[in-house]
Backbone and ligand atoms as CSV (ligand in chain L), in Angstrom:
chain,resi,resn,atom,element,x,y,z
A,1,UNK,N,N,31.912,158.013,-100.019
A,1,UNK,CA,C,33.310,158.908,-99.801
A,1,UNK,C,C,34.070,158.243,-98.755
A,2,UNK,N,N,35.388,158.131,-99.277
A,2,UNK,CA,C,36.297,157.247,-98.558
A,2,UNK,C,C,37.459,158.221,-98.539
A,3,UNK,N,N,37.974,158.840,-97.591
A,3,UNK,CA,C,39.145,159.637,-97.462
A,3,UNK,C,C,40.113,158.720,-96.354
A,4,UNK,N,N,41.309,158.371,-97.067
A,4,UNK,CA,C,42.398,157.635,-96.515
A,4,UNK,C,C,43.536,158.782,-96.127
A,5,UNK,N,N,43.843,158.555,-94.762
A,5,UNK,CA,C,45.286,159.501,-94.313
A,5,UNK,C,C,46.464,158.391,-94.189
A,6,UNK,N,N,47.443,159.031,-94.680
A,6,UNK,CA,C,48.744,158.163,-94.286
A,6,UNK,C,C,49.963,159.089,-93.773
A,7,UNK,N,N,51.022,158.394,-93.467
A,7,UNK,CA,C,52.024,159.106,-93.169
A,7,UNK,C,C,52.896,158.376,-91.934
A,8,UNK,N,N,53.892,158.910,-91.700
A,8,UNK,CA,C,54.824,158.166,-90.795
A,8,UNK,C,C,54.260,158.267,-89.397
A,9,UNK,N,N,54.700,157.453,-88.649
A,9,UNK,CA,C,54.276,157.209,-87.277
A,9,UNK,C,C,54.344,158.495,-86.402
A,10,UNK,N,N,53.620,158.833,-85.726
A,10,UNK,CA,C,53.341,160.046,-84.920
A,10,UNK,C,C,53.100,161.252,-85.878
A,11,UNK,N,N,52.854,161.244,-87.040
A,11,UNK,CA,C,52.362,162.070,-87.916
A,11,UNK,C,C,51.080,162.758,-87.611
A,12,UNK,N,N,50.307,162.283,-86.852
A,12,UNK,CA,C,48.870,162.888,-86.435
A,12,UNK,C,C,47.912,162.449,-87.079
A,13,UNK,N,N,48.013,161.136,-87.816
A,13,UNK,CA,C,47.003,160.483,-88.812
A,13,UNK,C,C,45.656,160.330,-87.868
A,14,UNK,N,N,45.914,159.862,-86.812
A,14,UNK,CA,C,44.469,159.284,-86.137
A,14,UNK,C,C,43.837,160.656,-85.332
A,15,UNK,N,N,44.606,161.686,-84.896
A,15,UNK,CA,C,44.169,162.885,-84.312
A,15,UNK,C,C,43.346,163.778,-85.462
A,16,UNK,N,N,44.250,163.819,-86.543
A,16,UNK,CA,C,43.691,164.729,-87.727
A,16,UNK,C,C,42.442,163.922,-88.236
A,17,UNK,N,N,42.603,162.604,-88.463
A,17,UNK,CA,C,41.357,161.871,-88.964
A,17,UNK,C,C,40.020,162.004,-88.141
A,18,UNK,N,N,40.442,161.924,-86.959
A,18,UNK,CA,C,38.895,162.102,-85.799
A,18,UNK,C,C,38.355,163.445,-86.281
A,19,UNK,N,N,39.300,164.620,-86.273
A,19,UNK,CA,C,38.708,165.877,-86.177
A,19,UNK,C,C,38.085,166.071,-87.572
A,20,UNK,N,N,38.825,165.717,-88.745
A,20,UNK,CA,C,38.168,165.813,-89.998
A,20,UNK,C,C,37.075,165.022,-90.452
A,21,UNK,N,N,36.824,163.697,-89.805
A,21,UNK,CA,C,35.514,163.217,-89.970
A,21,UNK,C,C,34.448,163.737,-89.228
A,22,UNK,N,N,34.751,164.288,-88.029
A,22,UNK,CA,C,33.505,164.886,-87.375
A,22,UNK,C,C,33.207,166.107,-88.168
A,23,UNK,N,N,34.042,166.860,-88.638
A,23,UNK,CA,C,33.742,168.310,-89.584
A,23,UNK,C,C,32.956,167.745,-90.801
A,24,UNK,N,N,33.348,166.651,-91.313
A,24,UNK,CA,C,32.590,166.343,-92.492
A,24,UNK,C,C,31.479,165.505,-92.484
A,25,UNK,N,N,31.289,164.833,-91.169
A,25,UNK,CA,C,30.083,164.471,-90.524
A,25,UNK,C,C,30.344,162.934,-91.609
A,26,UNK,N,N,31.445,162.450,-91.159
A,26,UNK,CA,C,31.704,161.250,-91.843
A,26,UNK,C,C,32.040,160.146,-90.658
A,27,UNK,N,N,32.289,158.872,-90.778
A,27,UNK,CA,C,32.672,157.981,-89.726
A,27,UNK,C,C,34.235,158.236,-89.701
A,28,UNK,N,N,34.714,157.742,-88.685
A,28,UNK,CA,C,36.341,157.621,-88.415
A,28,UNK,C,C,36.416,156.443,-87.976
A,29,UNK,N,N,37.398,155.866,-88.795
A,29,UNK,CA,C,37.971,154.357,-88.671
A,29,UNK,C,C,39.543,154.455,-88.608
A,30,UNK,N,N,40.153,153.964,-87.363
A,30,UNK,CA,C,41.641,153.896,-87.305
A,30,UNK,C,C,41.910,152.189,-87.430
A,31,UNK,N,N,42.752,152.296,-88.527
A,31,UNK,CA,C,43.196,150.844,-89.086
A,31,UNK,C,C,43.608,149.913,-87.684
A,32,UNK,N,N,44.708,150.561,-87.067
A,32,UNK,CA,C,45.239,149.793,-86.078
A,32,UNK,C,C,44.289,149.713,-84.852
A,33,UNK,N,N,43.247,150.253,-84.684
A,33,UNK,CA,C,42.283,149.975,-83.629
A,33,UNK,C,C,41.376,149.044,-84.230
A,34,UNK,N,N,41.074,148.962,-85.352
A,34,UNK,CA,C,40.160,148.070,-86.054
A,34,UNK,C,C,40.965,146.492,-85.947
A,35,UNK,N,N,42.177,146.567,-86.131
A,35,UNK,CA,C,42.979,145.421,-86.016
A,35,UNK,C,C,42.720,144.982,-84.652
A,36,UNK,N,N,43.170,145.904,-83.692
A,36,UNK,CA,C,43.048,145.460,-82.276
A,36,UNK,C,C,41.727,144.889,-81.695
A,37,UNK,N,N,40.666,145.569,-82.276
A,37,UNK,CA,C,39.372,144.949,-81.899
A,37,UNK,C,C,39.108,143.676,-82.593
A,38,UNK,N,N,39.490,143.562,-83.844
A,38,UNK,CA,C,39.336,142.300,-84.637
A,38,UNK,C,C,39.956,140.827,-83.777
A,39,UNK,N,N,41.123,141.284,-83.400
A,39,UNK,CA,C,42.302,140.286,-82.912
A,39,UNK,C,C,42.174,140.063,-81.478
A,40,UNK,N,N,41.524,141.165,-80.858
A,40,UNK,CA,C,41.234,141.308,-79.250
A,40,UNK,C,C,42.524,141.369,-78.558
A,41,UNK,N,N,43.625,142.110,-79.194
A,41,UNK,CA,C,44.934,142.430,-78.735
A,41,UNK,C,C,45.497,143.474,-79.158
A,42,UNK,N,N,46.289,143.834,-78.267
A,42,UNK,CA,C,47.146,145.307,-78.907
A,42,UNK,C,C,48.120,144.897,-80.067
A,43,UNK,N,N,48.404,146.029,-80.774
A,43,UNK,CA,C,49.299,146.030,-81.849
A,43,UNK,C,C,50.759,145.294,-81.187
A,44,UNK,N,N,51.099,146.179,-80.121
A,44,UNK,CA,C,52.191,145.662,-79.181
A,44,UNK,C,C,52.355,144.209,-79.195
A,45,UNK,N,N,51.169,143.578,-78.463
A,45,UNK,CA,C,51.197,142.196,-78.288
A,45,UNK,C,C,51.150,141.321,-79.674
A,46,UNK,N,N,50.362,141.835,-80.828
A,46,UNK,CA,C,50.566,141.064,-81.857
A,46,UNK,C,C,52.044,141.110,-82.463
A,47,UNK,N,N,52.532,142.098,-82.390
A,47,UNK,CA,C,54.088,142.143,-82.959
A,47,UNK,C,C,54.981,141.159,-81.888
A,48,UNK,N,N,54.643,141.024,-80.841
A,48,UNK,CA,C,55.678,140.112,-79.853
A,48,UNK,C,C,55.197,138.940,-79.768
A,49,UNK,N,N,54.138,138.497,-80.057
A,49,UNK,CA,C,53.599,137.048,-80.064
A,49,UNK,C,C,53.673,136.456,-81.413
A,50,UNK,N,N,53.437,137.414,-82.502
A,50,UNK,CA,C,53.228,136.586,-83.911
A,50,UNK,C,C,54.340,137.092,-84.790
A,51,UNK,N,N,55.059,138.591,-84.378
A,51,UNK,CA,C,55.992,138.912,-85.403
A,51,UNK,C,C,55.286,139.762,-86.437
A,52,UNK,N,N,56.428,140.589,-87.029
A,52,UNK,CA,C,55.848,141.799,-87.866
A,52,UNK,C,C,55.272,141.114,-89.303
A,53,UNK,N,N,55.842,139.974,-89.563
A,53,UNK,CA,C,55.271,139.435,-90.976
A,53,UNK,C,C,53.676,139.013,-90.812
A,54,UNK,N,N,53.479,138.445,-89.694
A,54,UNK,CA,C,52.010,138.167,-89.332
A,54,UNK,C,C,51.291,139.459,-89.373
A,55,UNK,N,N,51.719,140.467,-88.729
A,55,UNK,CA,C,51.036,141.699,-88.370
A,55,UNK,C,C,50.753,142.283,-90.113
A,56,UNK,N,N,51.777,142.065,-90.816
A,56,UNK,CA,C,51.595,142.793,-92.124
A,56,UNK,C,C,50.659,142.200,-92.909
A,57,UNK,N,N,50.602,140.932,-92.988
A,57,UNK,CA,C,49.276,140.122,-93.449
A,57,UNK,C,C,47.971,140.500,-93.117
A,58,UNK,N,N,47.873,140.655,-91.627
A,58,UNK,CA,C,46.737,140.797,-90.877
A,58,UNK,C,C,46.321,142.366,-91.474
A,59,UNK,N,N,47.235,143.306,-91.435
A,59,UNK,CA,C,47.145,144.603,-91.974
A,59,UNK,C,C,46.393,144.829,-93.140
A,60,UNK,N,N,47.130,143.977,-94.322
A,60,UNK,CA,C,46.746,143.762,-95.882
A,60,UNK,C,C,45.308,143.467,-95.895
A,61,UNK,N,N,45.015,142.303,-95.098
A,61,UNK,CA,C,43.609,141.824,-95.154
A,61,UNK,C,C,42.558,142.930,-94.521
A,62,UNK,N,N,42.872,143.323,-93.279
A,62,UNK,CA,C,42.137,144.491,-92.726
A,62,UNK,C,C,41.660,145.661,-93.452
A,63,UNK,N,N,42.923,146.242,-94.137
A,63,UNK,CA,C,42.691,147.229,-95.177
A,63,UNK,C,C,41.664,147.164,-96.066
A,64,UNK,N,N,41.764,145.865,-96.746
A,64,UNK,CA,C,41.033,145.486,-97.849
A,64,UNK,C,C,39.541,145.505,-97.283
A,65,UNK,N,N,39.278,144.680,-96.312
A,65,UNK,CA,C,38.076,144.496,-95.558
A,65,UNK,C,C,37.216,145.832,-95.189
A,66,UNK,N,N,38.068,146.791,-94.566
A,66,UNK,CA,C,37.415,148.093,-94.384
A,66,UNK,C,C,37.127,148.856,-95.507
A,67,UNK,N,N,37.881,149.025,-96.529
A,67,UNK,CA,C,37.655,149.824,-97.795
A,67,UNK,C,C,36.486,148.955,-98.526
A,68,UNK,N,N,36.427,147.741,-98.387
A,68,UNK,CA,C,35.128,147.087,-99.104
A,68,UNK,C,C,33.870,147.103,-98.270
A,69,UNK,N,N,33.945,147.370,-97.050
A,69,UNK,CA,C,32.870,147.217,-96.295
A,69,UNK,C,C,32.110,148.522,-95.593
A,70,UNK,N,N,33.013,149.440,-95.616
A,70,UNK,CA,C,32.753,150.871,-95.011
A,70,UNK,C,C,32.744,151.904,-96.286
A,71,UNK,N,N,31.864,152.537,-95.954
A,71,UNK,CA,C,31.637,154.098,-96.799
A,71,UNK,C,C,31.336,155.166,-95.879
A,72,UNK,N,N,31.619,156.417,-96.565
A,72,UNK,CA,C,31.551,157.842,-95.690
A,72,UNK,C,C,32.287,157.584,-94.664
A,73,UNK,N,N,33.634,157.545,-94.769
A,73,UNK,CA,C,34.511,157.460,-93.672
A,73,UNK,C,C,35.867,158.119,-93.837
A,74,UNK,N,N,36.611,158.449,-92.878
A,74,UNK,CA,C,37.744,159.029,-92.906
A,74,UNK,C,C,38.671,157.763,-92.198
A,75,UNK,N,N,39.545,157.289,-92.954
A,75,UNK,CA,C,40.403,155.828,-92.588
A,75,UNK,C,C,41.711,156.406,-92.306
A,76,UNK,N,N,42.332,156.400,-91.276
A,76,UNK,CA,C,43.441,156.556,-90.807
A,76,UNK,C,C,44.491,155.281,-90.727
A,77,UNK,N,N,45.491,155.278,-91.453
A,77,UNK,CA,C,46.099,153.777,-91.691
A,77,UNK,C,C,47.491,153.944,-90.642
A,78,UNK,N,N,48.090,152.830,-90.573
A,78,UNK,CA,C,49.215,152.829,-89.849
A,78,UNK,C,C,50.348,153.337,-90.584
A,79,UNK,N,N,51.469,153.708,-89.913
A,79,UNK,CA,C,52.662,154.348,-90.653
A,79,UNK,C,C,53.168,153.396,-91.742
A,80,UNK,N,N,53.270,152.220,-91.609
A,80,UNK,CA,C,53.648,151.098,-92.663
A,80,UNK,C,C,52.619,150.870,-93.667
A,81,UNK,N,N,51.249,150.865,-93.433
A,81,UNK,CA,C,50.190,150.294,-94.243
A,81,UNK,C,C,50.651,150.465,-95.840
A,82,UNK,N,N,50.896,151.799,-96.182
A,82,UNK,CA,C,51.044,152.013,-97.886
A,82,UNK,C,C,52.090,151.207,-98.261
A,83,UNK,N,N,53.196,150.912,-97.393
A,83,UNK,CA,C,54.409,150.436,-97.971
A,83,UNK,C,C,54.573,148.877,-98.209
A,84,UNK,N,N,53.412,148.242,-97.859
A,84,UNK,CA,C,53.454,146.643,-98.074
A,84,UNK,C,C,52.572,145.944,-98.728
A,85,UNK,N,N,52.739,144.986,-99.304
A,85,UNK,CA,C,51.845,144.082,-100.148
A,85,UNK,C,C,50.779,144.712,-101.111
A,86,UNK,N,N,51.089,145.519,-101.799
A,86,UNK,CA,C,50.390,146.332,-102.836
A,86,UNK,C,C,49.360,147.177,-102.259
A,87,UNK,N,N,49.428,147.287,-100.791
A,87,UNK,CA,C,48.483,148.310,-100.113
A,87,UNK,C,C,48.247,149.464,-100.608
A,88,UNK,N,N,49.230,150.319,-101.210
A,88,UNK,CA,C,49.240,151.613,-101.905
A,88,UNK,C,C,48.162,151.497,-103.224
A,89,UNK,N,N,48.416,150.315,-103.820
A,89,UNK,CA,C,47.467,150.259,-104.949
A,89,UNK,C,C,45.869,150.088,-104.435
A,90,UNK,N,N,45.664,149.449,-103.516
A,90,UNK,CA,C,44.492,149.214,-102.980
A,90,UNK,C,C,44.020,150.517,-102.307
A,91,UNK,N,N,44.568,151.313,-101.708
A,91,UNK,CA,C,44.346,152.609,-101.239
A,91,UNK,C,C,44.026,153.440,-102.333
A,92,UNK,N,N,44.568,153.655,-103.615
A,92,UNK,CA,C,44.333,154.551,-104.662
A,92,UNK,C,C,43.080,154.085,-105.387
A,93,UNK,N,N,42.931,152.634,-105.541
A,93,UNK,CA,C,41.984,152.324,-106.024
A,93,UNK,C,C,40.431,152.455,-105.403
A,94,UNK,N,N,40.564,152.123,-104.202
A,94,UNK,CA,C,39.412,151.977,-103.489
A,94,UNK,C,C,39.065,153.281,-102.673
A,95,UNK,N,N,39.807,154.077,-102.740
A,95,UNK,CA,C,39.284,155.724,-102.011
A,95,UNK,C,C,38.959,156.757,-102.953
A,96,UNK,N,N,38.301,157.679,-102.373
A,96,UNK,CA,C,38.232,159.007,-103.405
A,96,UNK,C,C,39.263,159.942,-103.070
A,97,UNK,N,N,39.649,160.039,-102.184
A,97,UNK,CA,C,40.918,160.913,-101.720
A,97,UNK,C,C,41.765,160.298,-100.738
A,98,UNK,N,N,43.108,160.433,-100.970
A,98,UNK,CA,C,44.050,159.774,-100.188
A,98,UNK,C,C,45.042,161.071,-99.625
A,99,UNK,N,N,45.482,161.198,-98.339
A,99,UNK,CA,C,46.249,162.306,-98.094
A,99,UNK,C,C,47.694,161.901,-97.245
A,100,UNK,N,N,48.689,162.378,-97.586
A,100,UNK,CA,C,49.881,162.179,-96.707
A,100,UNK,C,C,50.090,163.357,-96.150
A,101,UNK,N,N,50.108,163.061,-94.719
A,101,UNK,CA,C,50.485,163.993,-93.799
A,101,UNK,C,C,51.945,164.110,-93.401
A,102,UNK,N,N,52.690,165.103,-94.153
A,102,UNK,CA,C,54.077,165.317,-94.255
A,102,UNK,C,C,54.719,166.124,-93.050
A,103,UNK,N,N,55.625,165.579,-92.388
A,103,UNK,CA,C,56.454,166.254,-91.348
A,103,UNK,C,C,57.919,166.079,-91.345
A,104,UNK,N,N,58.805,166.818,-91.135
A,104,UNK,CA,C,60.138,166.749,-91.074
A,104,UNK,C,C,60.592,165.611,-90.171
A,105,UNK,N,N,61.920,165.257,-90.450
A,105,UNK,CA,C,62.559,163.974,-89.528
A,105,UNK,C,C,62.668,164.933,-88.201
A,106,UNK,N,N,62.947,166.113,-87.941
A,106,UNK,CA,C,63.152,166.355,-86.526
A,106,UNK,C,C,61.744,166.583,-85.783
A,107,UNK,N,N,60.862,167.114,-86.653
A,107,UNK,CA,C,59.504,167.000,-85.851
A,107,UNK,C,C,59.088,165.545,-85.669
A,108,UNK,N,N,59.112,164.726,-86.294
A,108,UNK,CA,C,58.749,163.276,-86.016
A,108,UNK,C,C,59.602,162.829,-84.769
A,109,UNK,N,N,60.884,163.034,-84.837
A,109,UNK,CA,C,61.540,162.587,-83.838
A,109,UNK,C,C,61.233,163.055,-82.547
A,110,UNK,N,N,60.745,164.277,-82.419
A,110,UNK,CA,C,60.605,164.929,-81.175
A,110,UNK,C,C,59.240,164.521,-80.678
A,111,UNK,N,N,58.162,164.035,-81.514
A,111,UNK,CA,C,57.013,163.626,-81.113
A,111,UNK,C,C,57.103,162.030,-80.875
A,112,UNK,N,N,57.867,161.176,-81.684
A,112,UNK,CA,C,58.163,159.905,-81.212
A,112,UNK,C,C,58.789,159.640,-79.859
A,113,UNK,N,N,59.755,160.597,-79.591
A,113,UNK,CA,C,60.548,160.355,-78.327
A,113,UNK,C,C,59.455,160.373,-77.201
A,114,UNK,N,N,58.196,161.214,-77.423
A,114,UNK,CA,C,57.316,161.299,-76.396
A,114,UNK,C,C,56.167,160.006,-76.373
A,115,UNK,N,N,56.241,159.480,-77.695
A,115,UNK,CA,C,55.100,158.325,-77.815
A,115,UNK,C,C,55.890,156.914,-78.226
A,116,UNK,N,N,56.909,156.679,-77.778
A,116,UNK,CA,C,57.394,155.259,-78.241
A,116,UNK,C,C,56.963,154.228,-77.936
A,117,UNK,N,N,56.311,154.198,-76.481
A,117,UNK,CA,C,56.195,152.835,-75.808
A,117,UNK,C,C,55.109,152.027,-76.501
A,118,UNK,N,N,54.145,152.501,-76.993
A,118,UNK,CA,C,53.309,151.502,-77.882
A,118,UNK,C,C,53.705,151.353,-79.113
A,119,UNK,N,N,54.926,151.723,-79.696
A,119,UNK,CA,C,55.101,151.508,-81.088
A,119,UNK,C,C,56.080,150.481,-81.229
A,120,UNK,N,N,55.875,149.199,-81.558
A,120,UNK,CA,C,57.011,148.127,-81.457
A,120,UNK,C,C,58.110,148.563,-82.158
A,121,UNK,N,N,58.177,149.189,-83.592
A,121,UNK,CA,C,59.159,149.522,-84.228
A,121,UNK,C,C,60.259,150.330,-83.730
A,122,UNK,N,N,59.646,151.131,-82.716
A,122,UNK,CA,C,60.802,151.996,-82.214
A,122,UNK,C,C,60.926,152.319,-80.868
A,123,UNK,N,N,60.124,151.207,-80.259
A,123,UNK,CA,C,60.201,151.385,-78.591
A,123,UNK,C,C,61.488,150.850,-78.133
A,124,UNK,N,N,62.367,150.131,-78.777
A,124,UNK,CA,C,63.663,149.656,-78.257
A,124,UNK,C,C,64.919,150.462,-78.736
A,125,UNK,N,N,64.273,151.554,-79.519
A,125,UNK,CA,C,65.424,152.433,-80.001
A,125,UNK,C,C,65.846,153.498,-79.218
A,126,UNK,N,N,67.062,153.718,-78.779
A,126,UNK,CA,C,67.592,154.796,-77.927
A,126,UNK,C,C,67.209,156.190,-78.528
A,127,UNK,N,N,66.635,157.062,-77.702
A,127,UNK,CA,C,66.415,158.437,-78.363
A,127,UNK,C,C,67.671,159.186,-79.043
A,128,UNK,N,N,68.889,158.969,-78.641
A,128,UNK,CA,C,69.930,159.200,-79.439
A,128,UNK,C,C,69.987,158.919,-81.010
A,129,UNK,N,N,69.279,157.636,-80.852
A,129,UNK,CA,C,69.760,156.925,-82.227
A,129,UNK,C,C,68.373,157.166,-83.201
A,130,UNK,N,N,67.300,157.732,-82.743
A,130,UNK,CA,C,66.145,158.056,-83.317
A,130,UNK,C,C,66.438,158.889,-84.586
A,131,UNK,N,N,66.912,160.009,-84.606
A,131,UNK,CA,C,67.017,160.722,-85.810
A,131,UNK,C,C,67.534,159.867,-87.058
A,132,UNK,N,N,68.694,158.884,-86.736
A,132,UNK,CA,C,69.201,158.241,-87.725
A,132,UNK,C,C,68.215,157.249,-88.113
A,133,UNK,N,N,67.521,156.510,-87.239
A,133,UNK,CA,C,66.440,155.513,-87.583
A,133,UNK,C,C,65.469,156.179,-88.330
A,134,UNK,N,N,64.871,157.095,-87.863
A,134,UNK,CA,C,63.691,157.916,-88.758
A,134,UNK,C,C,64.148,158.461,-90.016
A,135,UNK,N,N,65.261,158.767,-90.244
A,135,UNK,CA,C,65.697,159.383,-91.462
A,135,UNK,C,C,65.821,158.344,-92.527
A,136,UNK,N,N,66.350,157.108,-92.105
A,136,UNK,CA,C,66.467,155.979,-92.792
A,136,UNK,C,C,65.240,155.564,-93.550
A,137,UNK,N,N,64.285,155.337,-92.272
A,137,UNK,CA,C,63.225,154.851,-92.534
A,137,UNK,C,C,62.216,155.434,-93.343
A,138,UNK,N,N,62.271,156.784,-93.201
A,138,UNK,CA,C,61.363,157.761,-94.062
A,138,UNK,C,C,61.806,157.851,-95.420
A,139,UNK,N,N,62.970,157.764,-95.572
A,139,UNK,CA,C,63.438,157.641,-97.027
A,139,UNK,C,C,63.108,156.468,-97.775
A,140,UNK,N,N,62.921,155.356,-96.972
A,140,UNK,CA,C,62.481,154.337,-97.629
A,140,UNK,C,C,60.847,154.409,-98.173
A,141,UNK,N,N,60.170,154.808,-97.058
A,141,UNK,CA,C,58.830,155.051,-97.117
A,141,UNK,C,C,58.087,156.102,-97.899
A,142,UNK,N,N,58.922,157.204,-98.068
A,142,UNK,CA,C,58.325,158.511,-98.729
A,142,UNK,C,C,57.613,158.028,-100.041
A,143,UNK,N,N,58.556,157.381,-100.816
A,143,UNK,CA,C,57.881,156.948,-102.164
A,143,UNK,C,C,56.526,156.431,-102.361
A,144,UNK,N,N,56.335,155.715,-101.197
A,144,UNK,CA,C,54.897,155.183,-101.208
A,144,UNK,C,C,53.976,156.425,-100.861
A,145,UNK,N,N,54.363,156.947,-99.749
A,145,UNK,CA,C,53.488,158.158,-99.117
A,145,UNK,C,C,53.138,159.112,-100.434
A,146,UNK,N,N,54.240,159.434,-100.942
A,146,UNK,CA,C,53.979,160.514,-102.033
A,146,UNK,C,C,53.238,160.239,-103.240
A,147,UNK,N,N,52.782,159.016,-103.253
A,147,UNK,CA,C,51.971,158.681,-104.432
A,147,UNK,C,C,50.380,158.842,-103.924
A,148,UNK,N,N,50.028,159.367,-102.638
A,148,UNK,CA,C,48.811,159.720,-102.260
A,148,UNK,C,C,48.367,160.967,-103.155
A,149,UNK,N,N,47.011,160.921,-103.383
A,149,UNK,CA,C,46.587,162.027,-104.225
A,149,UNK,C,C,46.871,163.729,-103.767
A,150,UNK,N,N,46.986,163.629,-102.456
A,150,UNK,CA,C,47.473,165.004,-101.876
A,150,UNK,C,C,48.346,164.903,-100.723
A,151,UNK,N,N,49.234,165.794,-100.857
A,151,UNK,CA,C,50.303,166.088,-99.801
A,151,UNK,C,C,50.030,167.163,-98.890
A,152,UNK,N,N,49.910,167.006,-97.510
A,152,UNK,CA,C,49.651,168.144,-96.804
A,152,UNK,C,C,51.057,168.450,-96.186
A,153,UNK,N,N,51.535,169.436,-95.800
A,153,UNK,CA,C,52.629,169.965,-95.289
A,153,UNK,C,C,52.310,170.252,-93.812
A,154,UNK,N,N,52.513,169.514,-92.804
A,154,UNK,CA,C,52.085,169.551,-91.485
A,154,UNK,C,C,52.968,170.303,-90.766
A,155,UNK,N,N,54.134,170.777,-91.139
A,155,UNK,CA,C,55.192,171.563,-90.278
A,155,UNK,C,C,54.588,172.832,-89.777
A,156,UNK,N,N,54.752,172.940,-88.452
A,156,UNK,CA,C,54.247,174.215,-87.892
A,156,UNK,C,C,53.068,174.453,-87.875
A,157,UNK,N,N,52.041,173.661,-88.398
A,157,UNK,CA,C,50.673,173.813,-88.196
A,157,UNK,C,C,49.922,173.198,-87.036
A,158,UNK,N,N,49.035,173.949,-86.547
A,158,UNK,CA,C,48.384,173.031,-85.402
A,158,UNK,C,C,47.163,172.166,-86.233
A,159,UNK,N,N,46.540,171.292,-85.163
A,159,UNK,CA,C,45.581,170.409,-85.938
A,159,UNK,C,C,44.588,171.125,-86.693
A,160,UNK,N,N,43.921,172.348,-86.043
A,160,UNK,CA,C,42.900,172.847,-87.021
A,160,UNK,C,C,43.359,173.463,-88.287
A,161,UNK,N,N,44.544,173.910,-88.307
A,161,UNK,CA,C,45.267,174.287,-89.630
A,161,UNK,C,C,45.507,172.978,-90.505
A,162,UNK,N,N,45.846,172.064,-90.207
A,162,UNK,CA,C,46.122,170.790,-90.880
A,162,UNK,C,C,44.545,170.252,-91.378
A,163,UNK,N,N,43.580,170.312,-90.587
A,163,UNK,CA,C,42.431,170.050,-90.938
A,163,UNK,C,C,41.689,170.923,-92.008
A,164,UNK,N,N,41.832,172.088,-91.818
A,164,UNK,CA,C,41.152,172.908,-92.777
A,164,UNK,C,C,42.095,172.929,-94.031
A,165,UNK,N,N,43.354,172.748,-94.060
A,165,UNK,CA,C,44.061,172.434,-95.440
A,165,UNK,C,C,43.561,171.330,-96.144
A,166,UNK,N,N,43.234,170.257,-95.672
A,166,UNK,CA,C,42.857,168.908,-96.164
A,166,UNK,C,C,41.425,169.290,-96.764
A,167,UNK,N,N,40.828,170.106,-96.105
A,167,UNK,CA,C,39.424,170.312,-96.479
A,167,UNK,C,C,39.405,171.288,-97.709
A,168,UNK,N,N,40.136,172.145,-97.843
A,168,UNK,CA,C,40.482,172.918,-99.184
A,168,UNK,C,C,40.708,172.058,-100.292
A,169,UNK,N,N,41.671,171.075,-100.152
A,169,UNK,CA,C,42.147,170.168,-101.019
A,169,UNK,C,C,41.180,168.985,-101.761
A,170,UNK,N,N,40.018,168.743,-100.873
A,170,UNK,CA,C,39.007,167.770,-101.117
A,170,UNK,C,C,38.336,167.955,-102.602
L,1,S3P,C1,C,53.643,150.816,-87.933
L,1,S3P,C2,C,52.776,152.093,-87.159
L,1,S3P,C3,C,52.012,151.874,-86.352
L,1,S3P,C4,C,51.345,150.298,-86.280
L,1,S3P,C5,C,52.545,149.604,-86.370
L,1,S3P,C6,C,53.829,149.486,-87.362
L,1,S3P,C7,C,54.809,151.125,-88.843
L,1,S3P,O1,O,50.756,152.828,-86.680
L,1,S3P,O2,O,50.627,150.135,-87.410
L,1,S3P,O3,O,53.082,149.458,-85.058
L,1,S3P,O4,O,55.201,150.294,-89.488
L,1,S3P,O5,O,54.887,152.420,-88.987
L,1,S3P,P1,P,51.078,154.396,-86.407
L,1,S3P,O6,O,51.701,155.074,-87.468
L,1,S3P,O7,O,49.747,154.730,-85.828
L,1,S3P,O8,O,51.879,154.430,-85.365
């Protein structure tokens, strides 16, 4: 059983994934953490030392590696994972269930304002410019996320409610 969670930065993939995995008695794997462990460097450092293209290649390889070698898990991907290098096809082919955690632009902006620092793509964007940035970025990415097998509307729901909704869909 492999369940893959996807969604924009700060949509709660890791928090939801951890609780969902423990509820279902599955392992939890966070793709960003996995990359950091393999590289022995933070995502922020990988971006600043090697750049985004290097990170995307690594992300592509690590996604396949995790899906090929691990089973009985909930995998939380990075916000960009489904949107590059045919990764969405890999996810659909190699997972039993894929879930897009959907949140509105204002909700994502509010969360991102508090959690910008560790995220290379948004850390240098002024708070006032975030709504426009997230709006455009999500518009580009949504087409990928929307290919997930299930879409969970997370707006106005707490963590437990989101997890309960996912469990109903599986
Ligand atoms: C990224 C999201 C990050 C991380 C990297 C790039 C993105 O993961 O993979 O900074 O392209 O949206 P989170 O979604 O966990 O922040």
